[in-house]
N, CA, C, O and CB atoms as a CASP TS submission, in Angstrom:
PFRMAT TS
TARGET T0000
AUTHOR 0000-0000-0000
METHOD Language model
MODEL 1
PARENT N/A
ATOM      1  N   UNK     1      -8.074   5.687 -13.230  1.00  0.00           N
ATOM      2  CA  UNK     1      -7.236   5.439 -12.102  1.00  0.00           C
ATOM      3  C   UNK     1      -7.717   3.831 -11.606  1.00  0.00           C
ATOM      4  O   UNK     1      -8.844   3.433 -11.900  1.00  0.00           O
ATOM      5  CB  UNK     1      -7.486   6.727 -10.874  1.00  0.00           C
ATOM      6  N   UNK     2      -6.967   3.152 -11.002  1.00  0.00           N
ATOM      7  CA  UNK     2      -7.687   1.635 -10.704  1.00  0.00           C
ATOM      8  C   UNK     2      -8.188   1.884  -9.451  1.00  0.00           C
ATOM      9  O   UNK     2      -7.670   2.534  -8.543  1.00  0.00           O
ATOM     10  CB  UNK     2      -6.675   0.201 -10.665  1.00  0.00           C
ATOM     11  N   UNK     3      -9.404   1.221  -9.486  1.00  0.00           N
ATOM     12  CA  UNK     3      -9.935   1.316  -8.663  1.00  0.00           C
ATOM     13  C   UNK     3     -10.125   0.019  -7.545  1.00  0.00           C
ATOM     14  O   UNK     3      -9.811  -1.026  -8.114  1.00  0.00           O
ATOM     15  CB  UNK     3     -10.818   1.816  -9.211  1.00  0.00           C
ATOM     16  N   UNK     4     -10.457  -0.168  -6.421  1.00  0.00           N
ATOM     17  CA  UNK     4     -10.423  -1.038  -5.672  1.00  0.00           C
ATOM     18  C   UNK     4     -10.610  -0.990  -4.029  1.00  0.00           C
ATOM     19  O   UNK     4     -10.838   0.182  -3.731  1.00  0.00           O
ATOM     20  CB  UNK     4      -9.449  -1.444  -6.041  1.00  0.00           C
ATOM     21  N   UNK     5     -10.601  -1.640  -3.122  1.00  0.00           N
ATOM     22  CA  UNK     5     -10.681  -1.218  -1.558  1.00  0.00           C
ATOM     23  C   UNK     5     -10.023   0.013  -1.720  1.00  0.00           C
ATOM     24  O   UNK     5     -10.532   1.129  -1.612  1.00  0.00           O
ATOM     25  CB  UNK     5      -9.921  -2.236  -0.364  1.00  0.00           C
ATOM     26  N   UNK     6      -8.826  -0.273  -1.992  1.00  0.00           N
ATOM     27  CA  UNK     6      -7.892   1.224  -1.504  1.00  0.00           C
ATOM     28  C   UNK     6      -7.330   1.671  -2.649  1.00  0.00           C
ATOM     29  O   UNK     6      -6.209   1.336  -3.032  1.00  0.00           O
ATOM     30  CB  UNK     6      -6.539   1.050  -0.361  1.00  0.00           C
ATOM     31  N   UNK     7      -8.482   2.848  -3.543  1.00  0.00           N
ATOM     32  CA  UNK     7      -7.860   3.313  -4.808  1.00  0.00           C
ATOM     33  C   UNK     7      -6.443   3.810  -5.049  1.00  0.00           C
ATOM     34  O   UNK     7      -6.138   4.432  -4.032  1.00  0.00           O
ATOM     35  CB  UNK     7      -8.574   4.267  -5.193  1.00  0.00           C
ATOM     36  N   UNK     8      -5.587   3.827  -5.780  1.00  0.00           N
ATOM     37  CA  UNK     8      -4.025   4.276  -6.088  1.00  0.00           C
ATOM     38  C   UNK     8      -4.318   5.055  -7.404  1.00  0.00           C
ATOM     39  O   UNK     8      -4.764   4.548  -8.434  1.00  0.00           O
ATOM     40  CB  UNK     8      -2.776   2.860  -6.336  1.00  0.00           C
ATOM     41  N   UNK     9      -4.002   6.352  -7.214  1.00  0.00           N
ATOM     42  CA  UNK     9      -3.771   7.389  -8.443  1.00  0.00           C
ATOM     43  C   UNK     9      -2.446   6.989  -8.940  1.00  0.00           C
ATOM     44  O   UNK     9      -2.264   7.532 -10.030  1.00  0.00           O
ATOM     45  CB  UNK     9      -3.769   9.076  -8.019  1.00  0.00           C
ATOM     46  N   UNK    10      -1.416   6.239  -8.578  1.00  0.00           N
ATOM     47  CA  UNK    10      -0.136   6.254  -9.273  1.00  0.00           C
ATOM     48  C   UNK    10      -0.393   5.249 -10.264  1.00  0.00           C
ATOM     49  O   UNK    10       0.423   5.146 -11.181  1.00  0.00           O
ATOM     50  CB  UNK    10       1.145   5.963  -8.385  1.00  0.00           C
ATOM     51  N   UNK    11      -1.403   4.481 -10.232  1.00  0.00           N
ATOM     52  CA  UNK    11      -1.969   3.414 -11.338  1.00  0.00           C
ATOM     53  C   UNK    11      -2.456   4.150 -12.506  1.00  0.00           C
ATOM     54  O   UNK    11      -2.423   3.442 -13.513  1.00  0.00           O
ATOM     55  CB  UNK    11      -3.227   2.480 -10.789  1.00  0.00           C
ATOM     56  N   UNK    12      -2.857   5.224 -12.691  1.00  0.00           N
ATOM     57  CA  UNK    12      -3.795   6.122 -13.645  1.00  0.00           C
ATOM     58  C   UNK    12      -2.706   5.979 -14.907  1.00  0.00           C
ATOM     59  O   UNK    12      -1.479   6.081 -14.922  1.00  0.00           O
ATOM     60  CB  UNK    12      -4.177   8.005 -13.013  1.00  0.00           C
ATOM     61  N   UNK    13      -3.661   5.705 -15.937  1.00  0.00           N
ATOM     62  CA  UNK    13      -3.004   5.559 -17.328  1.00  0.00           C
ATOM     63  C   UNK    13      -2.310   7.090 -17.593  1.00  0.00           C
ATOM     64  O   UNK    13      -1.130   7.221 -17.920  1.00  0.00           O
ATOM     65  CB  UNK    13      -4.271   5.109 -18.621  1.00  0.00           C
ATOM     66  N   UNK    14      -3.141   8.090 -17.418  1.00  0.00           N
ATOM     67  CA  UNK    14      -2.675   9.510 -17.555  1.00  0.00           C
ATOM     68  C   UNK    14      -2.772  10.434 -16.140  1.00  0.00           C
ATOM     69  O   UNK    14      -3.506  10.231 -15.173  1.00  0.00           O
ATOM     70  CB  UNK    14      -3.603  10.193 -18.730  1.00  0.00           C
ATOM     71  N   UNK    15      -2.047  11.229 -16.290  1.00  0.00           N
ATOM     72  CA  UNK    15      -2.025  12.247 -14.823  1.00  0.00           C
ATOM     73  C   UNK    15      -1.799  11.297 -13.669  1.00  0.00           C
ATOM     74  O   UNK    15      -2.524  11.439 -12.685  1.00  0.00           O
ATOM     75  CB  UNK    15      -3.631  13.160 -14.468  1.00  0.00           C
ATOM     76  N   UNK    16      -0.952  10.419 -13.670  1.00  0.00           N
ATOM     77  CA  UNK    16      -0.804   9.751 -12.350  1.00  0.00           C
ATOM     78  C   UNK    16      -0.032  10.518 -11.437  1.00  0.00           C
ATOM     79  O   UNK    16       0.816  11.243 -11.957  1.00  0.00           O
ATOM     80  CB  UNK    16      -0.191   8.441 -12.461  1.00  0.00           C
ATOM     81  N   UNK    17      -0.117  10.530 -10.289  1.00  0.00           N
ATOM     82  CA  UNK    17       0.362  11.096  -8.947  1.00  0.00           C
ATOM     83  C   UNK    17       0.807  10.181  -7.891  1.00  0.00           C
ATOM     84  O   UNK    17       0.394   9.022  -7.854  1.00  0.00           O
ATOM     85  CB  UNK    17      -0.670  11.858  -8.355  1.00  0.00           C
ATOM     86  N   UNK    18       1.564  10.614  -7.099  1.00  0.00           N
ATOM     87  CA  UNK    18       1.616   9.620  -6.097  1.00  0.00           C
ATOM     88  C   UNK    18       0.635   9.882  -4.965  1.00  0.00           C
ATOM     89  O   UNK    18       1.014  10.525  -3.986  1.00  0.00           O
ATOM     90  CB  UNK    18       2.983   9.521  -5.580  1.00  0.00           C
ATOM     91  N   UNK    19      -0.572   9.428  -5.047  1.00  0.00           N
ATOM     92  CA  UNK    19      -1.959   9.897  -4.336  1.00  0.00           C
ATOM     93  C   UNK    19      -2.685   8.349  -4.269  1.00  0.00           C
ATOM     94  O   UNK    19      -2.787   7.551  -5.201  1.00  0.00           O
ATOM     95  CB  UNK    19      -3.015  11.247  -5.418  1.00  0.00           C
ATOM     96  N   UNK    20      -3.115   8.201  -2.972  1.00  0.00           N
ATOM     97  CA  UNK    20      -4.199   6.997  -2.722  1.00  0.00           C
ATOM     98  C   UNK    20      -4.477   6.879  -1.548  1.00  0.00           C
ATOM     99  O   UNK    20      -4.266   7.719  -0.673  1.00  0.00           O
ATOM    100  CB  UNK    20      -3.857   5.677  -3.095  1.00  0.00           C
ATOM    101  N   UNK    21      -5.063   5.637  -1.400  1.00  0.00           N
ATOM    102  CA  UNK    21      -5.397   5.414  -0.006  1.00  0.00           C
ATOM    103  C   UNK    21      -4.363   4.169   0.159  1.00  0.00           C
ATOM    104  O   UNK    21      -3.682   3.625  -0.711  1.00  0.00           O
ATOM    105  CB  UNK    21      -7.136   5.087   0.319  1.00  0.00           C
ATOM    106  N   UNK    22      -4.461   3.880   1.594  1.00  0.00           N
ATOM    107  CA  UNK    22      -3.726   2.525   1.986  1.00  0.00           C
ATOM    108  C   UNK    22      -4.810   1.774   2.417  1.00  0.00           C
ATOM    109  O   UNK    22      -5.933   2.101   2.800  1.00  0.00           O
ATOM    110  CB  UNK    22      -2.554   2.593   3.152  1.00  0.00           C
ATOM    111  N   UNK    23      -4.128   0.452   2.250  1.00  0.00           N
ATOM    112  CA  UNK    23      -5.297  -0.746   2.588  1.00  0.00           C
ATOM    113  C   UNK    23      -4.300  -1.463   3.953  1.00  0.00           C
ATOM    114  O   UNK    23      -3.087  -1.565   4.140  1.00  0.00           O
ATOM    115  CB  UNK    23      -5.689  -2.164   0.858  1.00  0.00           C
ATOM    116  N   UNK    24      -5.455  -1.845   4.688  1.00  0.00           N
ATOM    117  CA  UNK    24      -4.852  -2.550   5.943  1.00  0.00           C
ATOM    118  C   UNK    24      -5.870  -3.626   6.217  1.00  0.00           C
ATOM    119  O   UNK    24      -7.088  -3.461   6.156  1.00  0.00           O
ATOM    120  CB  UNK    24      -4.634  -1.530   7.304  1.00  0.00           C
ATOM    121  N   UNK    25      -5.112  -4.990   6.592  1.00  0.00           N
ATOM    122  CA  UNK    25      -5.595  -6.123   7.182  1.00  0.00           C
ATOM    123  C   UNK    25      -5.117  -6.329   8.186  1.00  0.00           C
ATOM    124  O   UNK    25      -3.934  -6.041   8.361  1.00  0.00           O
ATOM    125  CB  UNK    25      -5.536  -7.103   6.600  1.00  0.00           C
ATOM    126  N   UNK    26      -5.897  -6.911   9.202  1.00  0.00           N
ATOM    127  CA  UNK    26      -5.618  -7.533  10.402  1.00  0.00           C
ATOM    128  C   UNK    26      -6.054  -8.705  10.668  1.00  0.00           C
ATOM    129  O   UNK    26      -7.278  -8.802  10.746  1.00  0.00           O
ATOM    130  CB  UNK    26      -5.945  -6.905  11.289  1.00  0.00           C
ATOM    131  N   UNK    27      -5.412  -9.671  10.841  1.00  0.00           N
ATOM    132  CA  UNK    27      -6.174 -11.123  11.384  1.00  0.00           C
ATOM    133  C   UNK    27      -5.665 -11.766  12.500  1.00  0.00           C
ATOM    134  O   UNK    27      -4.689 -11.339  13.117  1.00  0.00           O
ATOM    135  CB  UNK    27      -6.140 -12.255  10.374  1.00  0.00           C
ATOM    136  N   UNK    28      -6.350 -12.896  12.829  1.00  0.00           N
ATOM    137  CA  UNK    28      -6.435 -13.522  13.892  1.00  0.00           C
ATOM    138  C   UNK    28      -7.052 -13.280  15.156  1.00  0.00           C
ATOM    139  O   UNK    28      -6.492 -12.631  16.040  1.00  0.00           O
ATOM    140  CB  UNK    28      -5.538 -13.689  14.050  1.00  0.00           C
ATOM    141  N   UNK    29      -8.351 -13.855  15.284  1.00  0.00           N
ATOM    142  CA  UNK    29      -9.244 -13.724  16.506  1.00  0.00           C
ATOM    143  C   UNK    29      -8.458 -13.980  17.861  1.00  0.00           C
ATOM    144  O   UNK    29      -8.523 -13.369  18.928  1.00  0.00           O
ATOM    145  CB  UNK    29     -10.461 -14.775  16.394  1.00  0.00           C
ATOM    146  N   UNK    30      -7.685 -15.092  17.477  1.00  0.00           N
ATOM    147  CA  UNK    30      -6.849 -15.633  18.798  1.00  0.00           C
ATOM    148  C   UNK    30      -5.949 -14.714  19.012  1.00  0.00           C
ATOM    149  O   UNK    30      -5.652 -14.576  20.198  1.00  0.00           O
ATOM    150  CB  UNK    30      -6.085 -17.027  18.702  1.00  0.00           C
ATOM    151  N   UNK    31      -5.293 -13.884  18.093  1.00  0.00           N
ATOM    152  CA  UNK    31      -4.255 -13.078  18.449  1.00  0.00           C
ATOM    153  C   UNK    31      -4.725 -12.019  19.293  1.00  0.00           C
ATOM    154  O   UNK    31      -3.948 -11.608  20.155  1.00  0.00           O
ATOM    155  CB  UNK    31      -3.587 -12.584  17.334  1.00  0.00           C
ATOM    156  N   UNK    32      -6.057 -11.420  19.177  1.00  0.00           N
ATOM    157  CA  UNK    32      -6.608 -10.289  19.923  1.00  0.00           C
ATOM    158  C   UNK    32      -6.620 -10.852  21.364  1.00  0.00           C
ATOM    159  O   UNK    32      -6.286 -10.143  22.314  1.00  0.00           O
ATOM    160  CB  UNK    32      -8.108  -9.798  19.378  1.00  0.00           C
ATOM    161  N   UNK    33      -7.003 -12.108  21.508  1.00  0.00           N
ATOM    162  CA  UNK    33      -7.220 -12.697  22.974  1.00  0.00           C
ATOM    163  C   UNK    33      -5.867 -12.960  23.388  1.00  0.00           C
ATOM    164  O   UNK    33      -5.646 -12.901  24.598  1.00  0.00           O
ATOM    165  CB  UNK    33      -8.158 -14.099  23.086  1.00  0.00           C
ATOM    166  N   UNK    34      -4.940 -13.233  22.621  1.00  0.00           N
ATOM    167  CA  UNK    34      -3.347 -13.446  22.962  1.00  0.00           C
ATOM    168  C   UNK    34      -2.665 -11.908  23.133  1.00  0.00           C
ATOM    169  O   UNK    34      -1.473 -11.833  23.431  1.00  0.00           O
ATOM    170  CB  UNK    34      -2.484 -14.376  21.549  1.00  0.00           C
ATOM    171  N   UNK    35      -3.148 -11.173  23.013  1.00  0.00           N
ATOM    172  CA  UNK    35      -2.625  -9.698  23.175  1.00  0.00           C
ATOM    173  C   UNK    35      -1.648  -9.355  21.707  1.00  0.00           C
ATOM    174  O   UNK    35      -0.784  -8.489  21.840  1.00  0.00           O
ATOM    175  CB  UNK    35      -1.561  -9.586  24.796  1.00  0.00           C
ATOM    176  N   UNK    36      -1.770  -9.916  20.567  1.00  0.00           N
ATOM    177  CA  UNK    36      -0.880  -9.706  19.361  1.00  0.00           C
ATOM    178  C   UNK    36      -1.641  -9.849  18.186  1.00  0.00           C
ATOM    179  O   UNK    36      -2.617 -10.598  18.141  1.00  0.00           O
ATOM    180  CB  UNK    36       0.282 -10.654  19.292  1.00  0.00           C
ATOM    181  N   UNK    37      -1.209  -9.098  17.123  1.00  0.00           N
ATOM    182  CA  UNK    37      -1.838  -9.123  15.536  1.00  0.00           C
ATOM    183  C   UNK    37      -0.598  -9.205  14.792  1.00  0.00           C
ATOM    184  O   UNK    37       0.543  -8.887  15.126  1.00  0.00           O
ATOM    185  CB  UNK    37      -2.802  -7.673  14.989  1.00  0.00           C
ATOM    186  N   UNK    38      -1.156  -9.807  13.470  1.00  0.00           N
ATOM    187  CA  UNK    38      -0.530  -9.672  12.436  1.00  0.00           C
ATOM    188  C   UNK    38      -1.048  -8.776  11.471  1.00  0.00           C
ATOM    189  O   UNK    38      -2.194  -8.956  11.061  1.00  0.00           O
ATOM    190  CB  UNK    38      -0.359 -10.744  12.002  1.00  0.00           C
ATOM    191  N   UNK    39      -0.383  -7.863  11.063  1.00  0.00           N
ATOM    192  CA  UNK    39      -1.002  -6.885  10.045  1.00  0.00           C
ATOM    193  C   UNK    39      -0.322  -6.379   8.964  1.00  0.00           C
ATOM    194  O   UNK    39       0.889  -6.347   9.182  1.00  0.00           O
ATOM    195  CB  UNK    39      -1.405  -5.809  10.621  1.00  0.00           C
ATOM    196  N   UNK    40      -0.714  -5.882   7.640  1.00  0.00           N
ATOM    197  CA  UNK    40      -0.190  -5.590   6.780  1.00  0.00           C
ATOM    198  C   UNK    40      -0.753  -4.184   6.315  1.00  0.00           C
ATOM    199  O   UNK    40      -1.982  -4.135   6.257  1.00  0.00           O
ATOM    200  CB  UNK    40      -0.213  -6.608   6.018  1.00  0.00           C
ATOM    201  N   UNK    41      -0.057  -3.022   5.972  1.00  0.00           N
ATOM    202  CA  UNK    41      -0.788  -1.836   5.714  1.00  0.00           C
ATOM    203  C   UNK    41       0.131  -1.264   4.412  1.00  0.00           C
ATOM    204  O   UNK    41       1.329  -1.546   4.425  1.00  0.00           O
ATOM    205  CB  UNK    41      -0.887  -0.779   7.149  1.00  0.00           C
ATOM    206  N   UNK    42      -0.357  -0.541   3.395  1.00  0.00           N
ATOM    207  CA  UNK    42       0.196   0.231   2.556  1.00  0.00           C
ATOM    208  C   UNK    42      -0.604   0.169   1.300  1.00  0.00           C
ATOM    209  O   UNK    42      -1.713  -0.354   1.190  1.00  0.00           O
ATOM    210  CB  UNK    42       1.537  -0.093   2.419  1.00  0.00           C
ATOM    211  N   UNK    43       0.188   0.854   0.219  1.00  0.00           N
ATOM    212  CA  UNK    43      -1.115   0.785  -1.092  1.00  0.00           C
ATOM    213  C   UNK    43      -1.167  -0.653  -1.379  1.00  0.00           C
ATOM    214  O   UNK    43      -0.191  -1.397  -1.281  1.00  0.00           O
ATOM    215  CB  UNK    43      -0.740   1.702  -2.770  1.00  0.00           C
ATOM    216  N   UNK    44      -2.358  -1.020  -1.742  1.00  0.00           N
ATOM    217  CA  UNK    44      -2.772  -2.391  -2.104  1.00  0.00           C
ATOM    218  C   UNK    44      -2.022  -2.741  -3.180  1.00  0.00           C
ATOM    219  O   UNK    44      -1.590  -1.813  -3.864  1.00  0.00           O
ATOM    220  CB  UNK    44      -4.198  -2.564  -2.412  1.00  0.00           C
ATOM    221  N   UNK    45      -1.766  -3.842  -3.493  1.00  0.00           N
ATOM    222  CA  UNK    45      -1.161  -4.577  -4.562  1.00  0.00           C
ATOM    223  C   UNK    45      -2.277  -5.825  -4.982  1.00  0.00           C
ATOM    224  O   UNK    45      -1.910  -6.696  -5.770  1.00  0.00           O
ATOM    225  CB  UNK    45       0.384  -5.163  -4.025  1.00  0.00           C
ATOM    226  N   UNK    46      -3.561  -5.846  -4.441  1.00  0.00           N
ATOM    227  CA  UNK    46      -4.394  -6.599  -5.079  1.00  0.00           C
ATOM    228  C   UNK    46      -4.121  -7.932  -5.388  1.00  0.00           C
ATOM    229  O   UNK    46      -4.496  -8.520  -6.402  1.00  0.00           O
ATOM    230  CB  UNK    46      -4.656  -6.055  -6.041  1.00  0.00           C
ATOM    231  N   UNK    47      -3.070  -8.647  -3.948  1.00  0.00           N
ATOM    232  CA  UNK    47      -2.810 -10.004  -4.327  1.00  0.00           C
ATOM    233  C   UNK    47      -1.779 -10.070  -5.553  1.00  0.00           C
ATOM    234  O   UNK    47      -1.653 -11.117  -6.189  1.00  0.00           O
ATOM    235  CB  UNK    47      -4.174 -10.697  -4.685  1.00  0.00           C
ATOM    236  N   UNK    48      -1.078  -8.967  -5.850  1.00  0.00           N
ATOM    237  CA  UNK    48      -0.147  -9.218  -7.298  1.00  0.00           C
ATOM    238  C   UNK    48      -0.518  -8.696  -8.409  1.00  0.00           C
ATOM    239  O   UNK    48       0.223  -8.770  -9.389  1.00  0.00           O
ATOM    240  CB  UNK    48      -0.021 -10.557  -7.749  1.00  0.00           C
ATOM    241  N   UNK    49      -1.883  -7.995  -8.473  1.00  0.00           N
ATOM    242  CA  UNK    49      -2.388  -7.768  -9.491  1.00  0.00           C
ATOM    243  C   UNK    49      -1.822  -6.208 -10.005  1.00  0.00           C
ATOM    244  O   UNK    49      -1.871  -5.874 -11.189  1.00  0.00           O
ATOM    245  CB  UNK    49      -3.838  -7.995  -9.256  1.00  0.00           C
ATOM    246  N   UNK    50      -1.392  -5.500  -9.138  1.00  0.00           N
ATOM    247  CA  UNK    50      -0.599  -4.493  -9.173  1.00  0.00           C
ATOM    248  C   UNK    50       0.461  -4.103  -8.489  1.00  0.00           C
ATOM    249  O   UNK    50       0.559  -4.199  -7.265  1.00  0.00           O
ATOM    250  CB  UNK    50      -1.132  -3.794  -9.122  1.00  0.00           C
ATOM    251  N   UNK    51       1.588  -3.493  -9.488  1.00  0.00           N
ATOM    252  CA  UNK    51       2.995  -3.315  -9.031  1.00  0.00           C
ATOM    253  C   UNK    51       3.064  -2.582  -7.628  1.00  0.00           C
ATOM    254  O   UNK    51       2.506  -1.491  -7.505  1.00  0.00           O
ATOM    255  CB  UNK    51       3.807  -2.477 -10.124  1.00  0.00           C
ATOM    256  N   UNK    52       3.619  -3.059  -6.757  1.00  0.00           N
ATOM    257  CA  UNK    52       4.054  -1.980  -5.427  1.00  0.00           C
ATOM    258  C   UNK    52       4.198  -0.827  -5.688  1.00  0.00           C
ATOM    259  O   UNK    52       4.665  -0.579  -6.799  1.00  0.00           O
ATOM    260  CB  UNK    52       5.281  -2.167  -4.734  1.00  0.00           C
ATOM    261  N   UNK    53       3.880   0.235  -4.842  1.00  0.00           N
ATOM    262  CA  UNK    53       4.099   1.614  -5.128  1.00  0.00           C
ATOM    263  C   UNK    53       5.499   1.744  -4.669  1.00  0.00           C
ATOM    264  O   UNK    53       5.893   1.146  -3.668  1.00  0.00           O
ATOM    265  CB  UNK    53       3.076   2.619  -4.431  1.00  0.00           C
ATOM    266  N   UNK    54       6.311   2.565  -5.428  1.00  0.00           N
ATOM    267  CA  UNK    54       7.714   2.718  -5.366  1.00  0.00           C
ATOM    268  C   UNK    54       8.014   4.070  -5.778  1.00  0.00           C
ATOM    269  O   UNK    54       7.790   4.481  -6.917  1.00  0.00           O
ATOM    270  CB  UNK    54       8.434   1.726  -6.188  1.00  0.00           C
ATOM    271  N   UNK    55       8.582   4.843  -4.744  1.00  0.00           N
ATOM    272  CA  UNK    55       9.012   6.156  -4.748  1.00  0.00           C
ATOM    273  C   UNK    55       9.854   6.515  -5.692  1.00  0.00           C
ATOM    274  O   UNK    55       9.947   7.709  -5.976  1.00  0.00           O
ATOM    275  CB  UNK    55       9.522   6.472  -3.686  1.00  0.00           C
ATOM    276  N   UNK    56      10.612   5.567  -6.344  1.00  0.00           N
ATOM    277  CA  UNK    56      11.726   6.045  -7.591  1.00  0.00           C
ATOM    278  C   UNK    56      10.943   6.533  -8.720  1.00  0.00           C
ATOM    279  O   UNK    56      11.507   7.145  -9.628  1.00  0.00           O
ATOM    280  CB  UNK    56      12.741   4.750  -8.223  1.00  0.00           C
ATOM    281  N   UNK    57       9.562   6.288  -8.737  1.00  0.00           N
ATOM    282  CA  UNK    57       8.576   7.079  -9.928  1.00  0.00           C
ATOM    283  C   UNK    57       8.580   8.299  -9.735  1.00  0.00           C
ATOM    284  O   UNK    57       8.587   9.079 -10.687  1.00  0.00           O
ATOM    285  CB  UNK    57       7.078   6.761 -10.007  1.00  0.00           C
ATOM    286  N   UNK    58       8.577   8.694  -8.520  1.00  0.00           N
ATOM    287  CA  UNK    58       8.423  10.223  -8.373  1.00  0.00           C
ATOM    288  C   UNK    58       9.429  10.822  -7.668  1.00  0.00           C
ATOM    289  O   UNK    58       9.114  11.291  -6.574  1.00  0.00           O
ATOM    290  CB  UNK    58       7.215  10.620  -7.721  1.00  0.00           C
ATOM    291  N   UNK    59      10.770  10.936  -8.094  1.00  0.00           N
ATOM    292  CA  UNK    59      11.800  11.331  -7.764  1.00  0.00           C
ATOM    293  C   UNK    59      11.945  13.056  -6.931  1.00  0.00           C
ATOM    294  O   UNK    59      12.818  13.420  -6.142  1.00  0.00           O
ATOM    295  CB  UNK    59      12.447  11.096  -9.031  1.00  0.00           C
ATOM    296  N   UNK    60      11.064  13.643  -7.323  1.00  0.00           N
ATOM    297  CA  UNK    60      10.669  15.292  -6.951  1.00  0.00           C
ATOM    298  C   UNK    60       9.863  15.414  -5.800  1.00  0.00           C
ATOM    299  O   UNK    60       9.822  16.500  -5.222  1.00  0.00           O
ATOM    300  CB  UNK    60       9.801  16.072  -8.109  1.00  0.00           C
ATOM    301  N   UNK    61       9.116  14.301  -5.324  1.00  0.00           N
ATOM    302  CA  UNK    61       8.433  14.088  -4.159  1.00  0.00           C
ATOM    303  C   UNK    61       9.311  13.778  -3.056  1.00  0.00           C
ATOM    304  O   UNK    61      10.244  12.980  -3.142  1.00  0.00           O
ATOM    305  CB  UNK    61       7.497  13.098  -4.326  1.00  0.00           C
ATOM    306  N   UNK    62       9.000  14.419  -2.025  1.00  0.00           N
ATOM    307  CA  UNK    62       9.562  14.053  -0.460  1.00  0.00           C
ATOM    308  C   UNK    62       8.918  12.950  -0.003  1.00  0.00           C
ATOM    309  O   UNK    62       7.694  12.925  -0.132  1.00  0.00           O
ATOM    310  CB  UNK    62       9.321  15.180   0.681  1.00  0.00           C
ATOM    311  N   UNK    63       9.478  12.024   0.507  1.00  0.00           N
ATOM    312  CA  UNK    63       8.971  10.983   1.557  1.00  0.00           C
ATOM    313  C   UNK    63       9.716  10.645   2.506  1.00  0.00           C
ATOM    314  O   UNK    63       9.718   9.428   2.691  1.00  0.00           O
ATOM    315  CB  UNK    63       8.650   9.838   1.088  1.00  0.00           C
ATOM    316  N   UNK    64      10.562  11.424   3.408  1.00  0.00           N
ATOM    317  CA  UNK    64      11.267  11.268   4.311  1.00  0.00           C
ATOM    318  C   UNK    64      10.796  10.387   5.319  1.00  0.00           C
ATOM    319  O   UNK    64       9.667  10.744   5.657  1.00  0.00           O
ATOM    320  CB  UNK    64      11.551  12.318   4.684  1.00  0.00           C
ATOM    321  N   UNK    65      11.130   9.525   5.855  1.00  0.00           N
ATOM    322  CA  UNK    65      10.874   8.770   6.766  1.00  0.00           C
ATOM    323  C   UNK    65       9.660   7.428   6.241  1.00  0.00           C
ATOM    324  O   UNK    65       9.027   6.768   7.065  1.00  0.00           O
ATOM    325  CB  UNK    65      10.441   9.790   7.900  1.00  0.00           C
ATOM    326  N   UNK    66       9.556   7.262   4.864  1.00  0.00           N
ATOM    327  CA  UNK    66       8.721   6.070   4.531  1.00  0.00           C
ATOM    328  C   UNK    66       9.785   5.533   3.633  1.00  0.00           C
ATOM    329  O   UNK    66      10.787   6.107   3.207  1.00  0.00           O
ATOM    330  CB  UNK    66       7.152   6.327   3.828  1.00  0.00           C
ATOM    331  N   UNK    67       9.349   4.274   3.426  1.00  0.00           N
ATOM    332  CA  UNK    67      10.157   3.400   2.869  1.00  0.00           C
ATOM    333  C   UNK    67      10.029   3.439   1.074  1.00  0.00           C
ATOM    334  O   UNK    67       9.015   3.461   0.377  1.00  0.00           O
ATOM    335  CB  UNK    67       9.758   1.996   3.568  1.00  0.00           C
ATOM    336  N   UNK    68      11.252   3.438   0.742  1.00  0.00           N
ATOM    337  CA  UNK    68      11.178   3.470  -0.891  1.00  0.00           C
ATOM    338  C   UNK    68      10.352   2.681  -1.526  1.00  0.00           C
ATOM    339  O   UNK    68       9.704   3.283  -2.383  1.00  0.00           O
ATOM    340  CB  UNK    68      12.346   3.155  -1.525  1.00  0.00           C
ATOM    341  N   UNK    69      10.094   1.411  -1.423  1.00  0.00           N
ATOM    342  CA  UNK    69       9.133   0.411  -2.062  1.00  0.00           C
ATOM    343  C   UNK    69       7.977  -0.101  -1.164  1.00  0.00           C
ATOM    344  O   UNK    69       8.381  -0.622  -0.125  1.00  0.00           O
ATOM    345  CB  UNK    69       9.927  -0.814  -2.524  1.00  0.00           C
ATOM    346  N   UNK    70       7.044  -0.081  -1.275  1.00  0.00           N
ATOM    347  CA  UNK    70       5.921  -0.596  -0.555  1.00  0.00           C
ATOM    348  C   UNK    70       5.601  -1.896  -0.710  1.00  0.00           C
ATOM    349  O   UNK    70       4.492  -2.186  -1.157  1.00  0.00           O
ATOM    350  CB  UNK    70       4.865   0.049  -0.816  1.00  0.00           C
ATOM    351  N   UNK    71       6.495  -2.848  -0.375  1.00  0.00           N
ATOM    352  CA  UNK    71       5.873  -4.059  -0.844  1.00  0.00           C
ATOM    353  C   UNK    71       6.432  -4.972   0.386  1.00  0.00           C
ATOM    354  O   UNK    71       7.602  -5.348   0.463  1.00  0.00           O
ATOM    355  CB  UNK    71       6.336  -4.546  -2.501  1.00  0.00           C
ATOM    356  N   UNK    72       5.562  -5.224   1.194  1.00  0.00           N
ATOM    357  CA  UNK    72       5.600  -6.117   2.490  1.00  0.00           C
ATOM    358  C   UNK    72       4.648  -7.381   2.205  1.00  0.00           C
ATOM    359  O   UNK    72       3.658  -7.496   1.482  1.00  0.00           O
ATOM    360  CB  UNK    72       5.032  -5.228   3.905  1.00  0.00           C
ATOM    361  N   UNK    73       5.332  -8.302   3.059  1.00  0.00           N
ATOM    362  CA  UNK    73       4.412  -9.513   2.979  1.00  0.00           C
ATOM    363  C   UNK    73       4.081  -9.767   4.551  1.00  0.00           C
ATOM    364  O   UNK    73       4.650  -9.082   5.400  1.00  0.00           O
ATOM    365  CB  UNK    73       5.189 -10.922   2.181  1.00  0.00           C
ATOM    366  N   UNK    74       3.065 -10.856   4.943  1.00  0.00           N
ATOM    367  CA  UNK    74       2.588 -11.122   6.273  1.00  0.00           C
ATOM    368  C   UNK    74       3.778 -11.095   6.920  1.00  0.00           C
ATOM    369  O   UNK    74       3.824 -11.285   8.135  1.00  0.00           O
ATOM    370  CB  UNK    74       1.795 -12.389   6.501  1.00  0.00           C
TER
END
């Protein structure tokens, strides 16, 4: 399993499964004072080192209400 701040078991060399943690970053102290934030959340790509999580790799797993591919920008 690839490890990091938010490990993803979908990246394992053997026995990969759609399991892992989500990584979230919130920025801008000024935003807190102005009552807004910028955020990104989801399975980490470690700044492009790993492919985004994609449910098409797991066709037999339900993911109702979730995006097909977790590849979000700021």
